[in-house]
FIKOL-770420 format. One record per residue (C-alpha): residue in three letters; x, y, z. Coordinates in Angstrom, 1 decimal. Each point is the difference from the previous one (the first is absolute). Layout:
<nodes>
node aa=ALA | x=X | y=Y | z=Z
...
</nodes>
This chain:
<nodes>
node aa=MET | x=54.5 | y=94.1 | z=146.9
node aa=LEU | x=3.3 | y=-1.2 | z=-1.4
node aa=MET | x=-1.9 | y=-2.3 | z=-2.3
node aa=LEU | x=-1.8 | y=3.1 | z=-1.5
node aa=TYR | x=3.3 | y=1.8 | z=-0.9
node aa=LEU | x=1.9 | y=-3.1 | z=-1.1
node aa=PRO | x=-1.4 | y=0.0 | z=-3.6
node aa=PHE | x=1.1 | y=3.6 | z=-0.4
node aa=VAL | x=3.4 | y=-0.7 | z=1.4
node aa=LEU | x=0.4 | y=-2.9 | z=-2.4
node aa=LEU | x=-1.3 | y=2.0 | z=-2.9
node aa=PHE | x=2.4 | y=2.9 | z=0.7
node aa=GLY | x=2.8 | y=-2.4 | z=0.4
node aa=ASN | x=-0.6 | y=-1.6 | z=-3.4
node aa=ILE | x=-0.3 | y=3.5 | z=-1.6
node aa=PHE | x=3.3 | y=1.0 | z=1.5
node aa=ALA | x=1.7 | y=-3.3 | z=-1.0
node aa=ASP | x=-1.2 | y=0.3 | z=-3.6
node aa=TYR | x=0.8 | y=3.7 | z=-0.4
node aa=GLN | x=2.5 | y=0.9 | z=-2.6
node aa=HIS | x=0.5 | y=3.4 | z=-1.6
node aa=PRO | x=-0.6 | y=-0.2 | z=-3.8
node aa=ASP | x=3.6 | y=1.3 | z=-0.7
node aa=THR | x=1.6 | y=-2.6 | z=2.2
node aa=ASP | x=0.5 | y=-3.8 | z=-0.4
node aa=ILE | x=1.9 | y=-1.2 | z=3.0
node aa=CYS | x=-0.6 | y=0.6 | z=3.8
node aa=THR | x=1.7 | y=-0.5 | z=3.3
node aa=SER | x=-2.6 | y=-0.5 | z=2.8
node aa=THR | x=-0.7 | y=-0.9 | z=3.6
node aa=LYS | x=-3.3 | y=-0.5 | z=1.8
node aa=THR | x=-0.7 | y=3.7 | z=0.2
node aa=MET | x=2.3 | y=1.6 | z=-2.6
node aa=LYS | x=0.7 | y=-0.3 | z=-3.7
node aa=LEU | x=2.5 | y=1.8 | z=-2.3
node aa=CYS | x=-0.4 | y=-0.5 | z=-3.7
node aa=VAL | x=2.4 | y=1.0 | z=-2.8
node aa=GLN | x=0.6 | y=-0.9 | z=-3.7
node aa=ARG | x=2.5 | y=-2.7 | z=-0.6
node aa=GLU | x=1.5 | y=1.6 | z=-3.2
node aa=VAL | x=-0.3 | y=3.5 | z=-1.4
node aa=ILE | x=1.4 | y=0.9 | z=-3.4
node aa=GLY | x=0.9 | y=3.6 | z=-0.7
node aa=LEU | x=1.6 | y=1.8 | z=-2.9
node aa=ARG | x=3.3 | y=2.0 | z=0.2
node aa=GLY | x=-0.7 | y=3.7 | z=0.2
node aa=GLU | x=-3.7 | y=-0.5 | z=0.9
node aa=ASP | x=-2.0 | y=-0.3 | z=3.2
node aa=VAL | x=-1.0 | y=-3.2 | z=1.8
node aa=ILE | x=-2.2 | y=-0.8 | z=3.1
node aa=LEU | x=1.0 | y=-2.6 | z=2.6
node aa=PRO | x=-3.4 | y=-1.1 | z=1.6
node aa=CYS | x=-0.2 | y=-0.8 | z=3.7
node aa=ARG | x=-3.1 | y=-0.2 | z=2.2
node aa=PHE | x=-0.2 | y=-0.6 | z=3.8
node aa=ILE | x=-3.3 | y=-1.0 | z=1.7
node aa=HIS | x=-0.8 | y=-1.2 | z=3.5
node aa=ASN | x=-3.0 | y=-0.7 | z=2.3
node aa=GLU | x=1.6 | y=1.3 | z=3.2
node aa=GLY | x=-2.2 | y=3.1 | z=0.0
node aa=ASN | x=1.4 | y=2.8 | z=2.3
node aa=ASN | x=2.7 | y=-2.2 | z=1.3
node aa=ILE | x=2.1 | y=1.1 | z=-3.0
node aa=LYS | x=0.9 | y=3.7 | z=-0.4
node aa=GLU | x=2.5 | y=2.3 | z=-1.8
node aa=LEU | x=0.6 | y=-2.1 | z=-3.1
node aa=SER | x=3.1 | y=0.9 | z=-1.9
node aa=LEU | x=1.6 | y=-1.5 | z=-3.1
node aa=VAL | x=3.6 | y=-1.1 | z=-0.7
node aa=TRP | x=1.4 | y=-1.4 | z=-3.3
node aa=TYR | x=3.3 | y=-1.9 | z=-0.3
node aa=LYS | x=2.1 | y=-0.9 | z=-3.0
node aa=HIS | x=1.7 | y=-3.4 | z=0.0
node aa=GLY | x=-1.7 | y=-0.6 | z=3.4
node aa=LYS | x=2.5 | y=2.2 | z=2.0
node aa=LYS | x=0.6 | y=3.4 | z=-1.6
node aa=LEU | x=-2.7 | y=2.5 | z=1.1
node aa=ILE | x=-1.2 | y=2.1 | z=-2.9
node aa=PHE | x=-3.1 | y=1.6 | z=1.4
node aa=ASN | x=-1.6 | y=0.7 | z=3.4
node aa=SER | x=-3.4 | y=1.8 | z=0.1
node aa=SER | x=0.2 | y=1.1 | z=3.6
node aa=THR | x=3.4 | y=1.6 | z=-0.1
node aa=ASN | x=0.1 | y=0.8 | z=-3.7
node aa=ASP | x=3.4 | y=-1.7 | z=-0.2
node aa=THR | x=0.8 | y=-0.8 | z=-3.7
node aa=HIS | x=3.1 | y=-1.7 | z=-1.3
node aa=ARG | x=2.2 | y=2.3 | z=-2.1
node aa=GLY | x=-0.5 | y=-2.2 | z=-3.1
node aa=PHE | x=-3.8 | y=0.6 | z=0.2
node aa=LYS | x=0.0 | y=3.7 | z=1.0
node aa=GLY | x=-2.8 | y=1.6 | z=-2.0
node aa=ARG | x=-1.0 | y=-3.3 | z=-1.6
node aa=ILE | x=-2.1 | y=-1.9 | z=2.6
node aa=GLN | x=-3.3 | y=1.1 | z=1.5
node aa=THR | x=-3.1 | y=-1.6 | z=1.6
node aa=VAL | x=-3.0 | y=-0.7 | z=-2.2
node aa=GLY | x=-2.6 | y=-0.2 | z=2.8
node aa=ASN | x=-0.1 | y=0.7 | z=3.7
node aa=PRO | x=2.2 | y=-2.3 | z=2.2
node aa=SER | x=-2.2 | y=0.8 | z=3.0
node aa=ASP | x=-2.8 | y=-1.9 | z=-1.8
node aa=GLY | x=2.2 | y=-3.0 | z=-0.7
node aa=ASP | x=0.8 | y=1.0 | z=-3.6
node aa=GLY | x=3.8 | y=-0.5 | z=-0.4
node aa=SER | x=0.2 | y=0.3 | z=-3.8
node aa=VAL | x=2.8 | y=2.2 | z=-1.3
node aa=ARG | x=0.8 | y=1.5 | z=-3.3
node aa=ILE | x=3.6 | y=0.0 | z=-1.3
node aa=ARG | x=0.7 | y=2.5 | z=-2.7
node aa=TYR | x=2.5 | y=0.1 | z=-2.9
node aa=LEU | x=1.0 | y=-3.6 | z=0.4
node aa=LYS | x=3.7 | y=-0.9 | z=-0.3
node aa=MET | x=1.5 | y=-3.3 | z=-0.9
node aa=GLU | x=1.6 | y=-0.2 | z=3.5
node aa=ASP | x=-3.5 | y=0.2 | z=1.6
node aa=GLU | x=-0.6 | y=-3.7 | z=-1.0
node aa=ALA | x=0.0 | y=-1.9 | z=3.3
node aa=MET | x=-2.1 | y=-1.7 | z=2.7
node aa=TYR | x=-2.1 | y=2.4 | z=2.1
node aa=LYS | x=-1.5 | y=-0.5 | z=3.4
node aa=CYS | x=-3.1 | y=1.8 | z=1.4
node aa=GLN | x=-0.3 | y=0.5 | z=3.7
node aa=PHE | x=-2.5 | y=1.7 | z=2.3
node aa=GLU | x=0.8 | y=1.3 | z=3.5
node aa=PHE | x=-2.6 | y=0.9 | z=2.6
node aa=ASP | x=-0.8 | y=0.4 | z=3.7
node aa=GLN | x=-1.9 | y=-3.1 | z=1.3
node aa=SER | x=-1.7 | y=-0.6 | z=3.3
node aa=VAL | x=-1.0 | y=-3.4 | z=1.2
node aa=LYS | x=-3.0 | y=-0.3 | z=2.3
node aa=GLY | x=0.1 | y=3.6 | z=1.0
node aa=ARG | x=3.7 | y=0.0 | z=1.0
node aa=LYS | x=2.4 | y=2.7 | z=-0.9
node aa=CYS | x=0.8 | y=0.3 | z=-3.7
node aa=HIS | x=3.3 | y=-1.2 | z=-1.4
node aa=ARG | x=1.5 | y=0.5 | z=-3.5
node aa=THR | x=-0.5 | y=-2.9 | z=-2.3
node aa=LYS | x=0.8 | y=-0.8 | z=-3.6
node aa=PHE | x=-1.5 | y=-2.3 | z=-2.5
node aa=GLN | x=1.7 | y=-0.8 | z=-3.3
node aa=ALA | x=-0.2 | y=-2.3 | z=-3.0
node aa=LYS | x=1.7 | y=-3.3 | z=0.4
node aa=LYS | x=3.2 | y=-0.7 | z=-1.9
node aa=ASP | x=-1.7 | y=-2.0 | z=-2.6
node aa=ASN | x=-2.9 | y=2.4 | z=-0.3
node aa=ARG | x=1.8 | y=3.1 | z=-1.1
node aa=THR | x=-0.1 | y=2.0 | z=-3.2
node aa=ARG | x=2.5 | y=-0.4 | z=-2.9
node aa=LEU | x=0.3 | y=3.1 | z=-2.1
node aa=LYS | x=1.2 | y=-0.6 | z=-3.6
node aa=VAL | x=1.1 | y=2.9 | z=-2.1
node aa=ASP | x=-0.6 | y=-0.5 | z=-3.7
node aa=VAL | x=1.0 | y=2.3 | z=-3.0
node aa=ARG | x=-2.2 | y=1.1 | z=-2.9
node aa=PRO | x=1.6 | y=-0.9 | z=-3.3
node aa=ALA | x=1.9 | y=2.8 | z=-1.7
node aa=ILE | x=2.4 | y=0.4 | z=-3.0
node aa=LEU | x=3.2 | y=1.5 | z=1.2
node aa=HIS | x=1.8 | y=0.2 | z=-3.3
node aa=ILE | x=-0.5 | y=-1.1 | z=-3.6
node aa=TRP | x=2.7 | y=0.3 | z=-2.7
node aa=MET | x=1.3 | y=-1.4 | z=-3.3
node aa=THR | x=3.6 | y=-1.0 | z=-0.8
node aa=GLN | x=1.7 | y=-1.1 | z=-3.3
node aa=GLU | x=3.5 | y=-0.9 | z=-0.8
node aa=ASN | x=1.4 | y=1.5 | z=-3.2
node aa=SER | x=1.3 | y=-3.3 | z=-1.1
node aa=SER | x=-3.2 | y=-1.9 | z=0.7
node aa=SER | x=-3.4 | y=0.0 | z=-1.7
node aa=THR | x=-1.7 | y=-1.0 | z=3.3
node aa=VAL | x=-1.7 | y=2.7 | z=2.1
node aa=GLU | x=-0.6 | y=-0.5 | z=3.7
node aa=LEU | x=-3.0 | y=1.6 | z=1.7
node aa=GLU | x=0.3 | y=0.0 | z=3.8
node aa=CYS | x=-2.7 | y=0.8 | z=2.6
node aa=LYS | x=0.8 | y=0.3 | z=3.7
node aa=GLY | x=-2.9 | y=-0.3 | z=2.4
node aa=GLU | x=-0.8 | y=-0.5 | z=3.7
node aa=GLY | x=-2.8 | y=-1.4 | z=2.0
node aa=LYS | x=-0.8 | y=-2.2 | z=2.9
node aa=PRO | x=-1.1 | y=-2.8 | z=-0.4
node aa=SER | x=2.5 | y=-0.4 | z=-2.8
node aa=PRO | x=-1.6 | y=1.4 | z=-3.2
node aa=SER | x=-0.4 | y=-1.5 | z=-3.4
node aa=ILE | x=1.5 | y=1.9 | z=-2.9
node aa=ILE | x=-1.8 | y=-0.4 | z=-3.4
node aa=TRP | x=1.3 | y=1.3 | z=-3.4
node aa=ARG | x=-2.3 | y=0.4 | z=-3.0
node aa=ASN | x=1.0 | y=0.9 | z=-3.5
node aa=PRO | x=-1.7 | y=2.7 | z=-2.1
node aa=HIS | x=-2.7 | y=-2.5 | z=-1.1
node aa=GLY | x=-0.9 | y=-0.8 | z=3.7
node aa=HIS | x=1.6 | y=-3.4 | z=0.0
node aa=LEU | x=1.9 | y=-1.4 | z=3.0
node aa=VAL | x=3.8 | y=0.0 | z=-0.5
node aa=LYS | x=2.4 | y=-2.5 | z=1.7
node aa=THR | x=2.3 | y=1.6 | z=2.5
node aa=SER | x=2.6 | y=-0.8 | z=2.7
node aa=ILE | x=-0.4 | y=1.0 | z=3.6
node aa=VAL | x=2.7 | y=1.1 | z=2.4
node aa=HIS | x=-0.8 | y=0.5 | z=3.7
node aa=GLU | x=2.2 | y=2.8 | z=1.4
node aa=ASN | x=-1.3 | y=0.4 | z=3.6
node aa=PRO | x=-2.2 | y=-2.7 | z=1.4
node aa=SER | x=-0.8 | y=2.0 | z=3.1
node aa=ILE | x=-2.0 | y=2.7 | z=-1.7
node aa=PRO | x=0.2 | y=-1.6 | z=-2.7
node aa=ASN | x=1.4 | y=1.7 | z=-3.1
node aa=VAL | x=-0.2 | y=-1.9 | z=-3.3
node aa=VAL | x=1.6 | y=0.7 | z=-3.4
node aa=SER | x=-1.6 | y=-1.5 | z=-3.1
node aa=VAL | x=2.1 | y=-0.2 | z=-3.2
node aa=MET | x=-1.5 | y=-0.4 | z=-3.5
node aa=ASN | x=2.1 | y=-0.6 | z=-3.1
node aa=ILE | x=-1.3 | y=1.5 | z=-3.4
node aa=ARG | x=1.4 | y=-1.4 | z=-3.2
node aa=GLY | x=-0.1 | y=1.3 | z=-3.6
node aa=GLU | x=-3.2 | y=-1.9 | z=-0.8
node aa=ASP | x=-2.0 | y=1.5 | z=3.0
node aa=PRO | x=-2.4 | y=2.8 | z=-0.9
node aa=PRO | x=0.8 | y=3.7 | z=0.8
node aa=GLY | x=-2.3 | y=2.0 | z=2.2
node aa=ASN | x=-0.9 | y=0.5 | z=3.6
node aa=TYR | x=0.9 | y=-2.9 | z=2.3
node aa=SER | x=-1.8 | y=0.0 | z=3.4
node aa=CYS | x=1.4 | y=-1.1 | z=3.4
node aa=THR | x=-2.6 | y=-0.8 | z=2.6
node aa=VAL | x=0.9 | y=-0.6 | z=3.7
node aa=GLU | x=-2.8 | y=-1.6 | z=2.0
node aa=ASN | x=-0.8 | y=-1.7 | z=3.4
node aa=GLU | x=-3.1 | y=-0.4 | z=2.1
node aa=HIS | x=0.1 | y=3.7 | z=1.0
node aa=GLY | x=-0.1 | y=1.5 | z=-3.5
node aa=MET | x=2.0 | y=0.6 | z=-3.2
node aa=GLU | x=2.0 | y=2.5 | z=-1.9
node aa=GLN | x=0.8 | y=0.2 | z=-3.7
node aa=LYS | x=2.5 | y=1.9 | z=-2.1
node aa=PHE | x=1.1 | y=0.0 | z=-3.6
node aa=LEU | x=3.2 | y=0.0 | z=-2.1
node aa=MET | x=0.2 | y=0.9 | z=-3.6
node aa=TYR | x=2.0 | y=-2.3 | z=-2.3
node aa=LYS | x=0.6 | y=1.5 | z=-3.4
node aa=GLY | x=1.2 | y=-3.1 | z=-1.7
node aa=PRO | x=3.4 | y=-1.4 | z=-0.9
node aa=LYS | x=2.7 | y=2.3 | z=-1.3
node aa=SER | x=0.8 | y=-0.5 | z=-3.8
node aa=LYS | x=3.5 | y=-0.7 | z=-1.2
node aa=ASN | x=0.0 | y=3.2 | z=-2.1
node aa=SER | x=-0.9 | y=2.0 | z=3.1
node aa=ALA | x=2.8 | y=-1.6 | z=1.9
node aa=HIS | x=2.5 | y=0.8 | z=-2.8
node aa=ALA | x=-1.3 | y=3.6 | z=-0.2
node aa=GLN | x=0.5 | y=0.4 | z=3.7
node aa=LYS | x=3.6 | y=-1.3 | z=-0.3
node aa=ALA | x=0.6 | y=2.4 | z=-3.0
node aa=ILE | x=-1.3 | y=3.0 | z=2.0
node aa=VAL | x=2.2 | y=-0.9 | z=2.9
node aa=GLY | x=3.0 | y=-0.3 | z=-2.3
node aa=TRP | x=-0.6 | y=3.3 | z=-1.7
node aa=LEU | x=-0.4 | y=1.7 | z=3.4
node aa=MET | x=3.3 | y=-1.4 | z=1.2
node aa=ALA | x=1.8 | y=1.1 | z=-3.2
node aa=LEU | x=-1.4 | y=3.5 | z=0.3
node aa=SER | x=1.1 | y=0.2 | z=3.6
node aa=LEU | x=3.6 | y=-1.0 | z=-1.0
node aa=PHE | x=0.0 | y=2.6 | z=-2.8
node aa=PHE | x=-1.0 | y=2.8 | z=2.3
node aa=ILE | x=2.6 | y=-1.1 | z=2.5
node aa=PHE | x=2.7 | y=0.0 | z=-2.8
node aa=LEU | x=-1.2 | y=3.5 | z=-1.2
node aa=PHE | x=0.2 | y=1.4 | z=3.5
node aa=ALA | x=3.5 | y=-1.4 | z=0.5
node aa=PHE | x=1.2 | y=1.3 | z=-3.3
node aa=GLY | x=-1.4 | y=3.5 | z=0.7
node aa=PHE | x=1.7 | y=0.0 | z=3.4
node aa=TYR | x=3.3 | y=-1.0 | z=-1.7
node aa=ILE | x=-0.2 | y=3.0 | z=-2.5
node aa=TYR | x=-0.9 | y=2.4 | z=2.8
node aa=ARG | x=3.1 | y=-1.1 | z=2.0
node aa=LYS | x=2.3 | y=0.4 | z=-3.0
node aa=LYS | x=-1.3 | y=3.6 | z=-0.6
node aa=GLU | x=0.7 | y=0.8 | z=3.6
node aa=GLU | x=3.6 | y=-1.3 | z=-0.3
node aa=ILE | x=0.7 | y=2.0 | z=-3.2
node aa=THR | x=-1.4 | y=3.2 | z=1.5
node aa=GLN | x=2.2 | y=-0.3 | z=3.0
node aa=VAL | x=3.1 | y=-0.5 | z=-2.3
node aa=ILE | x=-0.9 | y=3.1 | z=-2.0
node aa=TYR | x=-0.4 | y=2.1 | z=3.1
node aa=ARG | x=3.4 | y=-1.1 | z=1.3
node aa=SER | x=1.7 | y=0.5 | z=-3.5
node aa=THR | x=-1.5 | y=3.5 | z=-0.4
node aa=ALA | x=1.1 | y=1.1 | z=3.4
node aa=THR | x=3.5 | y=-1.2 | z=-0.6
node aa=SER | x=0.2 | y=1.7 | z=-3.4
node aa=GLN | x=-1.1 | y=3.4 | z=1.3
node aa=ASN | x=2.6 | y=-0.1 | z=2.8
node aa=GLN | x=2.8 | y=-0.9 | z=-2.3
node aa=ASN | x=-1.2 | y=2.0 | z=-3.1
node aa=VAL | x=0.0 | y=-3.3 | z=-2.0
node aa=SER | x=-2.6 | y=-0.6 | z=-2.6
node aa=THR | x=-1.7 | y=-3.4 | z=0.0
node aa=VAL | x=-1.5 | y=-1.7 | z=-3.0
node aa=LEU | x=-2.5 | y=-2.8 | z=0.5
node aa=PHE | x=-1.3 | y=-2.3 | z=-2.7
node aa=CYS | x=-3.6 | y=-1.2 | z=0.4
node aa=GLU | x=-2.5 | y=-1.9 | z=-2.1
node aa=GLY | x=-3.8 | y=0.2 | z=-0.2
node aa=ASP | x=-2.3 | y=1.7 | z=2.4
node aa=LEU | x=2.5 | y=-0.6 | z=2.8
node aa=CYS | x=2.6 | y=2.1 | z=-1.9
node aa=SER | x=-2.4 | y=2.9 | z=-0.3
node aa=THR | x=-0.7 | y=0.0 | z=3.7
node aa=VAL | x=3.7 | y=-0.1 | z=0.9
node aa=PHE | x=0.9 | y=2.7 | z=-2.6
node aa=LYS | x=-2.6 | y=2.4 | z=1.3
node aa=SER | x=1.2 | y=-0.6 | z=3.5
node aa=ILE | x=3.6 | y=1.0 | z=-1.1
node aa=ILE | x=-1.2 | y=3.2 | z=-1.7
node aa=GLN | x=-1.9 | y=1.1 | z=3.0
node aa=PHE | x=3.0 | y=-0.4 | z=2.3
node aa=GLN | x=2.2 | y=1.9 | z=-2.5
</nodes>
């Protein structure tokens, strides 16, 4: 009788040994259990990623109440399907993809952050009975060398593009600041579509941020210069308009305009100061007339004042009115 079942046992054992979920590439196994994960998963910052995990066994009804636990760095619990415990850094961002009770331990992490990059461990917990004895809680996890490394990459983007030129120099600098992970390449093209030689400066290797500087000289053509930031996850392109070198006549004209504006400003300042001076003098003379007239009326003494110009007329009229 045993000989009749032996081929089926061997066949089932071979199927179990060879089983591997299509989304996984590395497994931890015993004679009756196997847990498979993906060695490396690459996600993009701000987007979603799935960490695959599958648990299978041939224990039949000896295993019950399957639940799923995920750890970050092997120790920090980030998710428990039976208690719904979730680490604060993953609140609202981690959820199961399938049903852990069926051995599907895959989880989705949403809105990836750079700090999510780490090693992750998948673990299943269950009640297990041996030869009909009372069940006890058991766990089965991926071995240390069989865990999932999550890498967080960044789509290429242009953060800033600008142009600078020193007044005393005929050279114009076009600068393009981009980011991406892996580190992006930055390509400049002139208005004719030809590649332009540039220099690269790495600002922040961890993201990384990259600045590309291109120098334009007088012999370079005017028009739209394009900056393209690119890595394996895509590309972004922006343009800068270069109108050509400034002529010497234009520079002289600009200096002349600045000079005239400064002279005009000084003239108006002088005019205001002179007007204020005349106004103060009028006020002083008026006060003297008031005092002289009041003294003359009290002492019956006639006062004669001599004036010139428009100022004389104003003073004379003031004297007549007081008399």
